[in-house]
C-alpha positions in Angstrom: -39.7 -36.3 44.0 -37.8 -34.5 41.5 -39.5 -32.5 38.8 -38.1 -31.5 35.5 -39.4 -28.7 33.5 -38.8 -28.7 29.8 -38.4 -25.4 27.9 -40.3 -25.4 24.7 -38.1 -25.0 21.6 -38.8 -21.6 19.9 -40.4 -22.0 16.6 -38.7 -20.4 13.6 -40.3 -17.1 13.0 -39.7 -16.6 9.3 -41.4 -13.3 9.2 -39.0 -11.9 11.8 -36.0 -13.4 10.0 -37.2 -12.0 6.6 -37.7 -8.5 8.1 -34.2 -8.5 9.5 -32.7 -9.6 6.2 -34.6 -6.9 4.4 -33.5 -4.3 6.9 -29.9 -5.4 6.5 -30.2 -5.2 2.7 -31.8 -1.8 2.9 -29.1 -0.5 5.3 -26.3 -1.9 3.0 -27.8 -0.3 -0.1 -28.3 3.0 1.6 -24.8 2.9 2.9 -23.5 2.2 -0.6 -25.4 5.1 -2.1 -24.2 7.4 0.6 -20.6 6.3 0.1 -20.9 6.9 -3.7 -22.4 10.4 -3.1 -19.7 11.3 -0.7 -17.0 10.1 -3.2 -18.5 12.2 -5.9 -18.7 15.3 -3.7 -15.0 14.7 -2.7 -14.0 14.3 -6.3 -15.8 17.6 -7.2 -14.1 19.4 -4.3 -10.7 18.0 -5.0 -10.7 18.8 -8.7 -12.6 22.1 -8.6 -11.3 24.3 -11.5 -9.0 21.4 -12.7 -9.4 18.7 -15.3 -10.8 15.4 -14.0 -8.7 12.2 -14.0 -8.6 10.5 -17.4 -8.9 13.7 -19.4 -6.5 13.8 -22.4 -6.2 15.9 -25.5 -4.2 14.7 -28.6 -2.7 12.1 -26.3 -1.5 14.7 -23.7 -2.6 13.9 -20.1 -4.4 16.9 -18.7 -5.7 15.4 -15.4 -5.5 17.6 -12.4 -4.3 20.7 -14.4 -5.9 24.1 -14.2 -6.8 26.3 -17.2 -3.4 28.1 -17.4 -1.5 24.9 -17.2 -3.6 23.2 -19.9 -3.2 26.2 -22.2 0.5 26.2 -21.6 1.0 22.5 -22.2 -1.2 22.5 -25.4 0.5 25.6 -26.8 3.9 24.2 -26.4 3.0 20.6 -27.5 0.8 21.3 -30.5 3.2 22.9 -33.0 1.6 21.8 -36.2 0.5 25.2 -37.4 4.1 26.5 -37.2 6.1 23.4 -38.1 3.8 21.5 -40.5 3.8 21.7 -44.2 1.0 22.3 -46.7 1.6 21.9 -50.4 -0.6 23.9 -52.8 -0.7 23.2 -56.5 -2.2 24.8 -59.5 -1.6 22.8 -62.6 2.2 22.4 -62.8 3.0 25.1 -60.1 3.6 24.0 -56.5 3.8 26.1 -53.4 4.8 25.0 -49.9 3.7 26.9 -46.8 3.2 26.3 -43.1 -0.3 25.8 -41.9 -0.3 29.1 -40.0 0.6 30.9 -43.3 -2.6 29.7 -44.8 -4.7 30.5 -41.7 -4.6 27.2 -39.7 -4.6 27.8 -36.0 -5.3 25.7 -32.9 -7.9 27.0 -30.5 -6.0 26.3 -27.3 -8.5 28.2 -25.2 -11.4 26.2 -26.6 -9.6 23.0 -26.0 -9.0 24.0 -22.4 -12.7 24.8 -22.1 -13.6 21.4 -23.3 -11.1 19.6 -21.2 -12.4 21.3 -18.1 -16.0 20.6 -19.1 -15.5 16.8 -19.3 -17.6 15.1 -16.6 -19.3 18.3 -15.6 -22.1 18.7 -18.1 -25.4 17.0 -18.4 -27.3 14.9 -15.9 -25.6 12.6 -13.4 -26.3 9.6 -15.6 -24.8 11.3 -18.7 -21.6 12.1 -16.7 
């Protein structure tokens, strides 16, 4: 006589499946946060002392440049105080002058400070 033994079909254990899905979601989320933190740290190290990508001033791209380069580029590009024209009038009398002759100057050092500060001030959310 031949006997056959049947193996019972395992019942679906929903709690076990749910715990695995939650663990997978947690692991994926933690991995994503870790990758974002590492990317931010790499960006900070790569651009230490230099303007971050996307930083411009008066339409001039300053990304990746250090303070000396930023000041040099801005000094040579922003020539309005020396080449611009200001017209002064008093009644019927007119005078023309360059902006630098009447005291207009561009604060290149301050512009470099602000370019280097972009993305480095405030909380992480504000950045």
